[in-house]
PyMOL Python script that loads the backbone (N, CA, C, O; Angstrom):
from pymol import cmd

cmd.read_pdbstr("""\
ATOM      1  N   MET A   1       6.245 -17.535  17.800  1.00  0.00           N
ATOM      2  CA  MET A   1       5.575 -17.822  16.692  1.00  0.00           C
ATOM      3  C   MET A   1       6.951 -18.076  15.961  1.00  0.00           C
ATOM      4  O   MET A   1       7.701 -17.207  16.404  1.00  0.00           O
ATOM      5  N   ASP A   2       7.740 -18.967  14.919  1.00  0.00           N
ATOM      6  CA  ASP A   2       9.151 -19.112  14.144  1.00  0.00           C
ATOM      7  C   ASP A   2       9.476 -17.799  13.690  1.00  0.00           C
ATOM      8  O   ASP A   2       8.645 -16.973  13.315  1.00  0.00           O
ATOM      9  N   PRO A   3      10.934 -17.603  13.745  1.00  0.00           N
ATOM     10  CA  PRO A   3      11.073 -16.269  13.189  1.00  0.00           C
ATOM     11  C   PRO A   3      10.585 -16.305  11.186  1.00  0.00           C
ATOM     12  O   PRO A   3       9.966 -15.535  10.453  1.00  0.00           O
ATOM     13  N   LEU A   4      11.202 -17.483  11.015  1.00  0.00           N
ATOM     14  CA  LEU A   4      11.185 -18.001   9.493  1.00  0.00           C
ATOM     15  C   LEU A   4       9.829 -17.587   9.112  1.00  0.00           C
ATOM     16  O   LEU A   4       9.608 -16.878   8.130  1.00  0.00           O
ATOM     17  N   LEU A   5       8.878 -18.061   9.942  1.00  0.00           N
ATOM     18  CA  LEU A   5       7.589 -18.114   9.408  1.00  0.00           C
ATOM     19  C   LEU A   5       6.812 -16.607   9.604  1.00  0.00           C
ATOM     20  O   LEU A   5       5.920 -16.146   8.892  1.00  0.00           O
ATOM     21  N   GLN A   6       7.316 -16.121  10.556  1.00  0.00           N
ATOM     22  CA  GLN A   6       6.839 -14.562  10.553  1.00  0.00           C
ATOM     23  C   GLN A   6       7.499 -13.210   9.485  1.00  0.00           C
ATOM     24  O   GLN A   6       7.137 -12.092   9.118  1.00  0.00           O
ATOM     25  N   TYR A   7       8.684 -14.145   9.290  1.00  0.00           N
ATOM     26  CA  TYR A   7       9.149 -13.362   7.863  1.00  0.00           C
ATOM     27  C   TYR A   7       8.705 -13.883   6.673  1.00  0.00           C
ATOM     28  O   TYR A   7       9.134 -13.342   5.654  1.00  0.00           O
ATOM     29  N   SER A   8       8.075 -14.649   6.582  1.00  0.00           N
ATOM     30  CA  SER A   8       7.331 -15.441   5.350  1.00  0.00           C
ATOM     31  C   SER A   8       6.102 -14.812   5.235  1.00  0.00           C
ATOM     32  O   SER A   8       5.658 -14.730   4.090  1.00  0.00           O
ATOM     33  N   PHE A   9       5.344 -14.277   6.276  1.00  0.00           N
ATOM     34  CA  PHE A   9       4.183 -13.944   6.232  1.00  0.00           C
ATOM     35  C   PHE A   9       4.469 -12.050   5.872  1.00  0.00           C
ATOM     36  O   PHE A   9       3.758 -11.294   5.210  1.00  0.00           O
ATOM     37  N   ARG A  10       5.516 -11.817   6.464  1.00  0.00           N
ATOM     38  CA  ARG A  10       5.793 -10.059   6.214  1.00  0.00           C
ATOM     39  C   ARG A  10       6.081  -9.995   4.732  1.00  0.00           C
ATOM     40  O   ARG A  10       5.704  -9.047   4.043  1.00  0.00           O
ATOM     41  N   ARG A  11       6.763 -11.035   4.254  1.00  0.00           N
ATOM     42  CA  ARG A  11       7.107 -10.847   2.883  1.00  0.00           C
ATOM     43  C   ARG A  11       5.924 -11.094   1.684  1.00  0.00           C
ATOM     44  O   ARG A  11       5.872 -10.619   0.550  1.00  0.00           O
ATOM     45  N   ILE A  12       5.079 -11.940   2.317  1.00  0.00           N
ATOM     46  CA  ILE A  12       3.887 -12.635   1.257  1.00  0.00           C
ATOM     47  C   ILE A  12       2.879 -11.272   1.429  1.00  0.00           C
ATOM     48  O   ILE A  12       2.376 -10.777   0.420  1.00  0.00           O
ATOM     49  N   ALA A  13       2.656 -10.782   2.583  1.00  0.00           N
ATOM     50  CA  ALA A  13       2.125  -9.310   2.672  1.00  0.00           C
ATOM     51  C   ALA A  13       2.883  -8.040   1.819  1.00  0.00           C
ATOM     52  O   ALA A  13       2.310  -7.053   1.358  1.00  0.00           O
ATOM     53  N   GLU A  14       3.664  -8.208   1.780  1.00  0.00           N
ATOM     54  CA  GLU A  14       4.399  -7.109   1.227  1.00  0.00           C
ATOM     55  C   GLU A  14       4.740  -7.188  -0.134  1.00  0.00           C
ATOM     56  O   GLU A  14       5.261  -6.246  -0.731  1.00  0.00           O
ATOM     57  N   LEU A  15       4.373  -8.657  -0.839  1.00  0.00           N
ATOM     58  CA  LEU A  15       4.147  -8.879  -1.984  1.00  0.00           C
ATOM     59  C   LEU A  15       3.195  -8.599  -2.837  1.00  0.00           C
ATOM     60  O   LEU A  15       3.260  -8.379  -4.046  1.00  0.00           O
ATOM     61  N   GLU A  16       1.697  -8.640  -1.627  1.00  0.00           N
ATOM     62  CA  GLU A  16       0.294  -8.683  -2.121  1.00  0.00           C
ATOM     63  C   GLU A  16       0.337  -7.164  -2.327  1.00  0.00           C
ATOM     64  O   GLU A  16      -0.142  -6.734  -3.376  1.00  0.00           O
ATOM     65  N   ARG A  17       0.831  -6.351  -1.485  1.00  0.00           N
ATOM     66  CA  ARG A  17       0.791  -4.802  -1.484  1.00  0.00           C
ATOM     67  C   ARG A  17       1.506  -4.198  -2.904  1.00  0.00           C
ATOM     68  O   ARG A  17       1.212  -3.183  -3.535  1.00  0.00           O
ATOM     69  N   LEU A  18       2.472  -5.132  -3.140  1.00  0.00           N
ATOM     70  CA  LEU A  18       2.718  -4.579  -4.520  1.00  0.00           C
ATOM     71  C   LEU A  18       2.348  -4.703  -5.592  1.00  0.00           C
ATOM     72  O   LEU A  18       2.618  -3.924  -6.506  1.00  0.00           O
ATOM     73  N   LEU A  19       1.359  -6.145  -5.724  1.00  0.00           N
ATOM     74  CA  LEU A  19       0.660  -6.509  -6.569  1.00  0.00           C
ATOM     75  C   LEU A  19      -0.610  -5.979  -6.983  1.00  0.00           C
ATOM     76  O   LEU A  19      -1.101  -5.867  -8.106  1.00  0.00           O
ATOM     77  N   LEU A  20      -1.151  -5.597  -5.546  1.00  0.00           N
ATOM     78  CA  LEU A  20      -2.463  -5.062  -5.024  1.00  0.00           C
ATOM     79  C   LEU A  20      -2.478  -3.962  -5.030  1.00  0.00           C
ATOM     80  O   LEU A  20      -3.525  -3.499  -4.578  1.00  0.00           O
ATOM     81  N   VAL A  21      -1.263  -2.766  -5.573  1.00  0.00           N
ATOM     82  CA  VAL A  21      -1.608  -1.445  -5.178  1.00  0.00           C
ATOM     83  C   VAL A  21      -2.711  -0.798  -5.628  1.00  0.00           C
ATOM     84  O   VAL A  21      -3.249  -1.036  -6.710  1.00  0.00           O
ATOM     85  N   ASP A  22      -3.219   0.353  -4.507  1.00  0.00           N
ATOM     86  CA  ASP A  22      -4.215   0.962  -5.117  1.00  0.00           C
ATOM     87  C   ASP A  22      -4.409   1.891  -6.163  1.00  0.00           C
ATOM     88  O   ASP A  22      -3.765   2.938  -6.112  1.00  0.00           O
ATOM     89  N   VAL A  23      -5.063   1.722  -6.956  1.00  0.00           N
ATOM     90  CA  VAL A  23      -5.108   3.108  -8.103  1.00  0.00           C
ATOM     91  C   VAL A  23      -6.195   3.508  -8.450  1.00  0.00           C
ATOM     92  O   VAL A  23      -7.091   2.769  -8.857  1.00  0.00           O
ATOM     93  N   PRO A  24      -6.304   5.279  -8.291  1.00  0.00           N
ATOM     94  CA  PRO A  24      -7.371   5.741  -8.492  1.00  0.00           C
ATOM     95  C   PRO A  24      -7.790   5.384  -9.935  1.00  0.00           C
ATOM     96  O   PRO A  24      -7.163   4.516 -10.543  1.00  0.00           O
ATOM     97  N   GLU A  25      -9.134   6.217 -10.664  1.00  0.00           N
ATOM     98  CA  GLU A  25      -9.345   6.506 -11.969  1.00  0.00           C
ATOM     99  C   GLU A  25      -8.617   7.138 -12.487  1.00  0.00           C
ATOM    100  O   GLU A  25      -8.166   8.154 -11.958  1.00  0.00           O
ATOM    101  N   THR A  26      -8.178   6.621 -14.018  1.00  0.00           N
ATOM    102  CA  THR A  26      -7.085   7.904 -14.784  1.00  0.00           C
ATOM    103  C   THR A  26      -7.155   7.294 -16.222  1.00  0.00           C
ATOM    104  O   THR A  26      -7.512   6.192 -16.637  1.00  0.00           O
ATOM    105  N   VAL A  27      -6.638   8.527 -16.880  1.00  0.00           N
ATOM    106  CA  VAL A  27      -6.832   8.037 -18.085  1.00  0.00           C
ATOM    107  C   VAL A  27      -5.131   7.553 -18.577  1.00  0.00           C
ATOM    108  O   VAL A  27      -4.112   8.209 -18.360  1.00  0.00           O
ATOM    109  N   TRP A  28      -5.225   6.303 -19.240  1.00  0.00           N
ATOM    110  CA  TRP A  28      -3.907   5.722 -19.390  1.00  0.00           C
ATOM    111  C   TRP A  28      -3.746   5.963 -20.753  1.00  0.00           C
ATOM    112  O   TRP A  28      -4.721   6.065 -21.498  1.00  0.00           O
ATOM    113  N   PRO A  29      -2.176   6.099 -21.282  1.00  0.00           N
ATOM    114  CA  PRO A  29      -1.602   6.287 -22.393  1.00  0.00           C
ATOM    115  C   PRO A  29      -2.083   5.556 -23.710  1.00  0.00           C
ATOM    116  O   PRO A  29      -1.563   4.478 -23.422  1.00  0.00           O
ATOM    117  N   ALA A  30      -2.448   5.408 -24.461  1.00  0.00           N
ATOM    118  CA  ALA A  30      -2.532   4.516 -25.637  1.00  0.00           C
ATOM    119  C   ALA A  30      -1.965   3.092 -25.935  1.00  0.00           C
ATOM    120  O   ALA A  30      -2.416   1.981 -26.215  1.00  0.00           O
ATOM    121  N   GLU A  31      -0.708   3.702 -25.729  1.00  0.00           N
ATOM    122  CA  GLU A  31       0.203   2.213 -25.460  1.00  0.00           C
ATOM    123  C   GLU A  31      -0.494   1.111 -24.197  1.00  0.00           C
ATOM    124  O   GLU A  31      -0.748  -0.079 -24.383  1.00  0.00           O
ATOM    125  N   VAL A  32      -0.651   1.674 -23.251  1.00  0.00           N
ATOM    126  CA  VAL A  32      -1.167   0.994 -22.068  1.00  0.00           C
ATOM    127  C   VAL A  32      -2.514   0.177 -22.685  1.00  0.00           C
ATOM    128  O   VAL A  32      -2.602  -1.045 -22.571  1.00  0.00           O
ATOM    129  N   GLY A  33      -3.474   0.928 -23.300  1.00  0.00           N
ATOM    130  CA  GLY A  33      -4.551  -0.149 -24.118  1.00  0.00           C
ATOM    131  C   GLY A  33      -4.092  -0.896 -24.796  1.00  0.00           C
ATOM    132  O   GLY A  33      -4.367  -2.030 -24.405  1.00  0.00           O
ATOM    133  N   LEU A  34      -3.273  -0.888 -25.990  1.00  0.00           N
ATOM    134  CA  LEU A  34      -2.921  -1.885 -26.812  1.00  0.00           C
ATOM    135  C   LEU A  34      -2.339  -2.904 -25.739  1.00  0.00           C
ATOM    136  O   LEU A  34      -2.959  -3.952 -25.915  1.00  0.00           O
ATOM    137  N   VAL A  35      -1.514  -3.048 -24.805  1.00  0.00           N
ATOM    138  CA  VAL A  35      -0.938  -4.147 -24.471  1.00  0.00           C
ATOM    139  C   VAL A  35      -1.940  -4.635 -23.501  1.00  0.00           C
ATOM    140  O   VAL A  35      -1.897  -5.768 -23.021  1.00  0.00           O
ATOM    141  N   TYR A  36      -2.836  -3.761 -23.225  1.00  0.00           N
ATOM    142  CA  TYR A  36      -3.738  -4.209 -22.277  1.00  0.00           C
ATOM    143  C   TYR A  36      -5.009  -5.067 -23.151  1.00  0.00           C
ATOM    144  O   TYR A  36      -5.734  -5.856 -22.546  1.00  0.00           O
ATOM    145  N   ALA A  37      -5.143  -4.849 -24.376  1.00  0.00           N
ATOM    146  CA  ALA A  37      -5.855  -5.928 -25.223  1.00  0.00           C
ATOM    147  C   ALA A  37      -5.664  -7.074 -25.407  1.00  0.00           C
ATOM    148  O   ALA A  37      -6.501  -7.935 -25.679  1.00  0.00           O
ATOM    149  N   GLN A  38      -4.211  -7.215 -25.232  1.00  0.00           N
ATOM    150  CA  GLN A  38      -3.416  -8.612 -25.961  1.00  0.00           C
ATOM    151  C   GLN A  38      -3.599  -9.349 -24.441  1.00  0.00           C
ATOM    152  O   GLN A  38      -3.085 -10.465 -24.360  1.00  0.00           O
ATOM    153  N   VAL A  39      -4.252  -8.854 -23.282  1.00  0.00           N
ATOM    154  CA  VAL A  39      -4.371  -9.926 -22.351  1.00  0.00           C
ATOM    155  C   VAL A  39      -5.788 -10.270 -22.207  1.00  0.00           C
ATOM    156  O   VAL A  39      -6.688  -9.620 -21.675  1.00  0.00           O
ATOM    157  N   GLU A  40      -5.827 -11.819 -22.982  1.00  0.00           N
ATOM    158  CA  GLU A  40      -7.180 -11.968 -22.771  1.00  0.00           C
ATOM    159  C   GLU A  40      -7.989 -12.363 -21.680  1.00  0.00           C
ATOM    160  O   GLU A  40      -9.071 -12.860 -21.993  1.00  0.00           O
ATOM    161  N   SER A  41      -7.711 -12.258 -20.400  1.00  0.00           N
ATOM    162  CA  SER A  41      -8.396 -12.514 -19.639  1.00  0.00           C
ATOM    163  C   SER A  41      -8.598 -11.205 -18.800  1.00  0.00           C
ATOM    164  O   SER A  41      -9.228 -11.364 -17.754  1.00  0.00           O
ATOM    165  N   ALA A  42      -8.101  -9.744 -19.132  1.00  0.00           N
ATOM    166  CA  ALA A  42      -8.299  -8.667 -18.292  1.00  0.00           C
ATOM    167  C   ALA A  42      -9.527  -8.237 -18.173  1.00  0.00           C
ATOM    168  O   ALA A  42      -9.977  -7.820 -17.106  1.00  0.00           O
ATOM    169  N   GLY A  43     -10.290  -8.306 -19.423  1.00  0.00           N
ATOM    170  CA  GLY A  43     -11.763  -7.978 -19.385  1.00  0.00           C
ATOM    171  C   GLY A  43     -12.839  -8.456 -18.090  1.00  0.00           C
ATOM    172  O   GLY A  43     -13.711  -7.918 -17.407  1.00  0.00           O
ATOM    173  N   GLU A  44     -12.277  -9.639 -18.198  1.00  0.00           N
ATOM    174  CA  GLU A  44     -12.759 -10.760 -16.625  1.00  0.00           C
ATOM    175  C   GLU A  44     -12.864 -10.228 -15.427  1.00  0.00           C
ATOM    176  O   GLU A  44     -13.755 -10.567 -14.647  1.00  0.00           O
ATOM    177  N   LEU A  45     -11.891  -9.262 -15.129  1.00  0.00           N
ATOM    178  CA  LEU A  45     -11.278  -8.710 -13.848  1.00  0.00           C
ATOM    179  C   LEU A  45     -12.092  -7.639 -13.377  1.00  0.00           C
ATOM    180  O   LEU A  45     -12.525  -6.693 -14.034  1.00  0.00           O
ATOM    181  N   PRO A  46     -12.271  -7.917 -12.027  1.00  0.00           N
ATOM    182  CA  PRO A  46     -12.650  -6.342 -11.564  1.00  0.00           C
ATOM    183  C   PRO A  46     -12.479  -5.312 -11.450  1.00  0.00           C
ATOM    184  O   PRO A  46     -11.368  -5.244 -10.925  1.00  0.00           O
ATOM    185  N   ALA A  47     -12.895  -4.227 -11.610  1.00  0.00           N
ATOM    186  CA  ALA A  47     -12.694  -3.027 -12.318  1.00  0.00           C
ATOM    187  C   ALA A  47     -11.420  -2.243 -11.552  1.00  0.00           C
ATOM    188  O   ALA A  47     -10.773  -1.353 -12.103  1.00  0.00           O
ATOM    189  N   HIS A  48     -11.136  -2.789 -10.000  1.00  0.00           N
ATOM    190  CA  HIS A  48     -10.440  -2.446  -9.427  1.00  0.00           C
ATOM    191  C   HIS A  48      -8.823  -3.042  -9.629  1.00  0.00           C
ATOM    192  O   HIS A  48      -7.806  -2.432  -9.298  1.00  0.00           O
ATOM    193  N   HIS A  49      -8.880  -4.253 -10.193  1.00  0.00           N
ATOM    194  CA  HIS A  49      -7.652  -5.399 -10.913  1.00  0.00           C
ATOM    195  C   HIS A  49      -7.621  -4.849 -11.991  1.00  0.00           C
ATOM    196  O   HIS A  49      -6.509  -4.440 -12.327  1.00  0.00           O
ATOM    197  N   GLN A  50      -8.647  -4.641 -12.840  1.00  0.00           N
ATOM    198  CA  GLN A  50      -7.958  -3.809 -14.344  1.00  0.00           C
ATOM    199  C   GLN A  50      -7.279  -2.545 -13.738  1.00  0.00           C
ATOM    200  O   GLN A  50      -6.054  -2.650 -13.800  1.00  0.00           O
ATOM    201  N   ARG A  51      -7.617  -1.617 -13.287  1.00  0.00           N
ATOM    202  CA  ARG A  51      -7.113  -0.511 -13.097  1.00  0.00           C
ATOM    203  C   ARG A  51      -5.427  -0.567 -12.204  1.00  0.00           C
ATOM    204  O   ARG A  51      -4.663   0.396 -12.133  1.00  0.00           O
ATOM    205  N   ARG A  52      -5.168  -1.994 -11.587  1.00  0.00           N
ATOM    206  CA  ARG A  52      -4.328  -2.255 -11.280  1.00  0.00           C
ATOM    207  C   ARG A  52      -3.287  -3.228 -12.355  1.00  0.00           C
ATOM    208  O   ARG A  52      -2.063  -3.328 -12.446  1.00  0.00           O
ATOM    209  N   LEU A  53      -4.023  -3.634 -12.824  1.00  0.00           N
ATOM    210  CA  LEU A  53      -3.370  -4.284 -14.386  1.00  0.00           C
ATOM    211  C   LEU A  53      -2.326  -3.035 -15.264  1.00  0.00           C
ATOM    212  O   LEU A  53      -1.122  -3.008 -15.517  1.00  0.00           O
ATOM    213  N   LYS A  54      -3.500  -2.053 -15.558  1.00  0.00           N
ATOM    214  CA  LYS A  54      -2.976  -0.997 -16.597  1.00  0.00           C
ATOM    215  C   LYS A  54      -1.906  -0.369 -15.880  1.00  0.00           C
ATOM    216  O   LYS A  54      -0.893  -0.196 -16.557  1.00  0.00           O
ATOM    217  N   PHE A  55      -1.854   0.072 -14.525  1.00  0.00           N
ATOM    218  CA  PHE A  55      -0.951   0.557 -13.768  1.00  0.00           C
ATOM    219  C   PHE A  55       0.266  -0.244 -13.602  1.00  0.00           C
ATOM    220  O   PHE A  55       1.176   0.459 -13.163  1.00  0.00           O
ATOM    221  N   HIS A  56       0.567  -1.319 -13.774  1.00  0.00           N
ATOM    222  CA  HIS A  56       1.755  -2.324 -13.676  1.00  0.00           C
ATOM    223  C   HIS A  56       2.006  -1.821 -15.220  1.00  0.00           C
ATOM    224  O   HIS A  56       2.847  -0.964 -15.492  1.00  0.00           O
ATOM    225  N   ILE A  57       1.172  -2.460 -16.196  1.00  0.00           N
ATOM    226  CA  ILE A  57       1.491  -2.086 -17.713  1.00  0.00           C
ATOM    227  C   ILE A  57       1.988  -0.743 -17.753  1.00  0.00           C
ATOM    228  O   ILE A  57       3.104  -0.574 -18.244  1.00  0.00           O
ATOM    229  N   ASN A  58       1.419   0.130 -17.368  1.00  0.00           N
ATOM    230  CA  ASN A  58       2.347   1.200 -17.934  1.00  0.00           C
ATOM    231  C   ASN A  58       3.604   1.774 -17.055  1.00  0.00           C
ATOM    232  O   ASN A  58       4.247   2.730 -17.491  1.00  0.00           O
ATOM    233  N   ARG A  59       3.928   1.176 -15.829  1.00  0.00           N
ATOM    234  CA  ARG A  59       5.156   0.753 -14.876  1.00  0.00           C
ATOM    235  C   ARG A  59       6.141   0.550 -15.848  1.00  0.00           C
ATOM    236  O   ARG A  59       7.146   1.223 -16.079  1.00  0.00           O
ATOM    237  N   MET A  60       5.572  -0.840 -16.589  1.00  0.00           N
ATOM    238  CA  MET A  60       6.764  -1.161 -17.478  1.00  0.00           C
ATOM    239  C   MET A  60       7.597  -0.450 -18.733  1.00  0.00           C
ATOM    240  O   MET A  60       8.780  -0.342 -19.057  1.00  0.00           O
ATOM    241  N   TRP A  61       6.283  -0.021 -19.261  1.00  0.00           N
ATOM    242  CA  TRP A  61       6.179   1.053 -20.392  1.00  0.00           C
ATOM    243  C   TRP A  61       6.948   1.943 -20.138  1.00  0.00           C
ATOM    244  O   TRP A  61       7.812   2.231 -20.965  1.00  0.00           O
ATOM    245  N   LEU A  62       6.855   2.607 -18.965  1.00  0.00           N
ATOM    246  CA  LEU A  62       7.861   4.013 -18.766  1.00  0.00           C
ATOM    247  C   LEU A  62       9.331   3.115 -18.752  1.00  0.00           C
ATOM    248  O   LEU A  62      10.347   3.598 -19.253  1.00  0.00           O
ATOM    249  N   GLU A  63       9.322   1.737 -18.112  1.00  0.00           N
ATOM    250  CA  GLU A  63      11.055   1.231 -17.867  1.00  0.00           C
ATOM    251  C   GLU A  63      11.463   0.711 -18.976  1.00  0.00           C
ATOM    252  O   GLU A  63      12.407  -0.079 -18.982  1.00  0.00           O
ATOM    253  N   LYS A  64      10.736   1.119 -20.225  1.00  0.00           N
ATOM    254  CA  LYS A  64      11.122   0.341 -21.119  1.00  0.00           C
ATOM    255  C   LYS A  64      11.654  -0.651 -21.625  1.00  0.00           C
ATOM    256  O   LYS A  64      12.663  -0.876 -22.294  1.00  0.00           O
ATOM    257  N   MET A  65      10.400  -1.506 -20.993  1.00  0.00           N
ATOM    258  CA  MET A  65      10.688  -3.149 -20.999  1.00  0.00           C
ATOM    259  C   MET A  65      10.043  -3.255 -22.508  1.00  0.00           C
ATOM    260  O   MET A  65       8.967  -2.702 -22.733  1.00  0.00           O
ATOM    261  N   PRO A  66      10.890  -4.143 -23.756  1.00  0.00           N
ATOM    262  CA  PRO A  66      10.071  -4.514 -24.560  1.00  0.00           C
ATOM    263  C   PRO A  66       8.580  -5.322 -24.415  1.00  0.00           C
ATOM    264  O   PRO A  66       8.190  -6.182 -23.626  1.00  0.00           O
ATOM    265  N   VAL A  67       7.954  -4.643 -25.532  1.00  0.00           N
ATOM    266  CA  VAL A  67       6.472  -4.961 -25.556  1.00  0.00           C
ATOM    267  C   VAL A  67       5.824  -6.543 -25.404  1.00  0.00           C
ATOM    268  O   VAL A  67       4.784  -6.903 -24.852  1.00  0.00           O
ATOM    269  N   PRO A  68       6.692  -7.201 -26.001  1.00  0.00           N
ATOM    270  CA  PRO A  68       6.335  -8.532 -26.092  1.00  0.00           C
ATOM    271  C   PRO A  68       6.681  -9.196 -24.506  1.00  0.00           C
ATOM    272  O   PRO A  68       6.059 -10.175 -24.095  1.00  0.00           O
ATOM    273  N   ALA A  69       7.808  -8.486 -23.657  1.00  0.00           N
ATOM    274  CA  ALA A  69       7.621  -9.018 -22.083  1.00  0.00           C
ATOM    275  C   ALA A  69       6.798  -8.266 -21.390  1.00  0.00           C
ATOM    276  O   ALA A  69       6.345  -8.758 -20.357  1.00  0.00           O
ATOM    277  N   ILE A  70       6.501  -7.252 -21.671  1.00  0.00           N
ATOM    278  CA  ILE A  70       5.220  -6.567 -21.263  1.00  0.00           C
ATOM    279  C   ILE A  70       3.981  -7.546 -20.987  1.00  0.00           C
ATOM    280  O   ILE A  70       3.361  -7.704 -19.935  1.00  0.00           O
ATOM    281  N   VAL A  71       3.791  -8.179 -22.276  1.00  0.00           N
ATOM    282  CA  VAL A  71       2.538  -8.625 -22.606  1.00  0.00           C
ATOM    283  C   VAL A  71       2.403 -10.039 -21.664  1.00  0.00           C
ATOM    284  O   VAL A  71       1.447 -10.370 -20.962  1.00  0.00           O
ATOM    285  N   THR A  72       3.615 -10.720 -21.877  1.00  0.00           N
ATOM    286  CA  THR A  72       3.843 -12.124 -20.975  1.00  0.00           C
ATOM    287  C   THR A  72       3.529 -11.578 -19.812  1.00  0.00           C
ATOM    288  O   THR A  72       2.543 -12.111 -19.303  1.00  0.00           O
ATOM    289  N   ALA A  73       4.167 -10.401 -18.976  1.00  0.00           N
ATOM    290  CA  ALA A  73       4.268 -10.140 -17.452  1.00  0.00           C
ATOM    291  C   ALA A  73       2.660  -9.586 -17.402  1.00  0.00           C
ATOM    292  O   ALA A  73       1.999 -10.059 -16.478  1.00  0.00           O
ATOM    293  N   ALA A  74       2.113  -8.831 -18.113  1.00  0.00           N
ATOM    294  CA  ALA A  74       0.777  -8.659 -17.852  1.00  0.00           C
ATOM    295  C   ALA A  74      -0.065  -9.707 -17.757  1.00  0.00           C
ATOM    296  O   ALA A  74      -0.946  -9.502 -16.922  1.00  0.00           O
ATOM    297  N   ARG A  75      -0.151 -11.105 -18.478  1.00  0.00           N
ATOM    298  CA  ARG A  75      -0.667 -12.021 -18.697  1.00  0.00           C
ATOM    299  C   ARG A  75      -0.755 -13.050 -17.312  1.00  0.00           C
ATOM    300  O   ARG A  75      -1.706 -13.727 -16.921  1.00  0.00           O
ATOM    301  N   SER A  76       0.561 -12.895 -16.761  1.00  0.00           N
ATOM    302  CA  SER A  76       0.966 -13.458 -15.447  1.00  0.00           C
ATOM    303  C   SER A  76       0.429 -12.737 -14.553  1.00  0.00           C
ATOM    304  O   SER A  76      -0.325 -13.305 -13.764  1.00  0.00           O
ATOM    305  N   LEU A  77       0.650 -11.347 -14.425  1.00  0.00           N
ATOM    306  CA  LEU A  77      -0.454 -10.706 -13.378  1.00  0.00           C
ATOM    307  C   LEU A  77      -1.815 -10.537 -13.444  1.00  0.00           C
ATOM    308  O   LEU A  77      -2.397 -10.192 -12.416  1.00  0.00           O
ATOM    309  N   ALA A  78      -2.620 -10.769 -14.764  1.00  0.00           N
ATOM    310  CA  ALA A  78      -3.703 -10.778 -14.594  1.00  0.00           C
ATOM    311  C   ALA A  78      -4.173 -12.460 -13.993  1.00  0.00           C
ATOM    312  O   ALA A  78      -5.160 -12.687 -13.293  1.00  0.00           O
ATOM    313  N   ALA A  79      -3.171 -13.498 -14.490  1.00  0.00           N
ATOM    314  CA  ALA A  79      -3.845 -14.821 -13.768  1.00  0.00           C
ATOM    315  C   ALA A  79      -3.474 -14.702 -12.416  1.00  0.00           C
ATOM    316  O   ALA A  79      -4.323 -15.432 -11.904  1.00  0.00           O
ATOM    317  N   ALA A  80      -2.779 -14.276 -11.478  1.00  0.00           N
ATOM    318  CA  ALA A  80      -2.507 -13.808 -10.304  1.00  0.00           C
ATOM    319  C   ALA A  80      -3.530 -12.887  -9.531  1.00  0.00           C
ATOM    320  O   ALA A  80      -3.751 -12.807  -8.323  1.00  0.00           O
ATOM    321  N   MET A  81      -3.978 -12.348 -10.394  1.00  0.00           N
ATOM    322  CA  MET A  81      -5.488 -11.172  -9.746  1.00  0.00           C
ATOM    323  C   MET A  81      -6.363 -11.983  -9.556  1.00  0.00           C
ATOM    324  O   MET A  81      -7.104 -11.973  -8.573  1.00  0.00           O
ATOM    325  N   GLU A  82      -6.406 -13.013 -10.720  1.00  0.00           N
ATOM    326  CA  GLU A  82      -7.833 -13.388 -11.051  1.00  0.00           C
ATOM    327  C   GLU A  82      -7.959 -14.367  -9.376  1.00  0.00           C
ATOM    328  O   GLU A  82      -9.063 -14.752  -8.992  1.00  0.00           O
ATOM    329  N   LYS A  83      -6.986 -14.578  -8.755  1.00  0.00           N
ATOM    330  CA  LYS A  83      -6.848 -15.720  -7.604  1.00  0.00           C
ATOM    331  C   LYS A  83      -7.643 -14.717  -6.285  1.00  0.00           C
ATOM    332  O   LYS A  83      -8.048 -15.103  -5.188  1.00  0.00           O
ATOM    333  N   TYR A  84      -7.665 -13.477  -6.819  1.00  0.00           N
ATOM    334  CA  TYR A  84      -8.070 -12.089  -5.555  1.00  0.00           C
ATOM    335  C   TYR A  84      -9.152 -11.255  -6.029  1.00  0.00           C
ATOM    336  O   TYR A  84      -9.593 -10.193  -5.590  1.00  0.00           O
ATOM    337  N   ALA A  85      -9.573 -12.152  -7.281  1.00  0.00           N
ATOM    338  CA  ALA A  85     -11.211 -11.314  -7.788  1.00  0.00           C
ATOM    339  C   ALA A  85     -12.351 -11.531  -6.821  1.00  0.00           C
ATOM    340  O   ALA A  85     -13.455 -11.036  -7.048  1.00  0.00           O
TER     341      ALA A  85
END
""", "prot")
cmd.dss("prot")
cmd.show_as("cartoon", "prot")
cmd.util.cbc("prot")
cmd.orient("prot")
């Protein structure tokens, strides 16, 4: 197989693992809920994707990203996760 194609497959798999991290049931801070509520399509995602989305929102919150940027990123993540539903 072409080395560039192999690299591309490995990179895609790595990015999927980052997006589709395994997240156990947990209690999220209220701030996560506030941002999550602003993602219109979040409630339509399967439960495991909802947990993953909350995980990513929490991570961005802890990294002190501005709330509008978190909302924008969360909406983008939710749209990407819909493809894996």
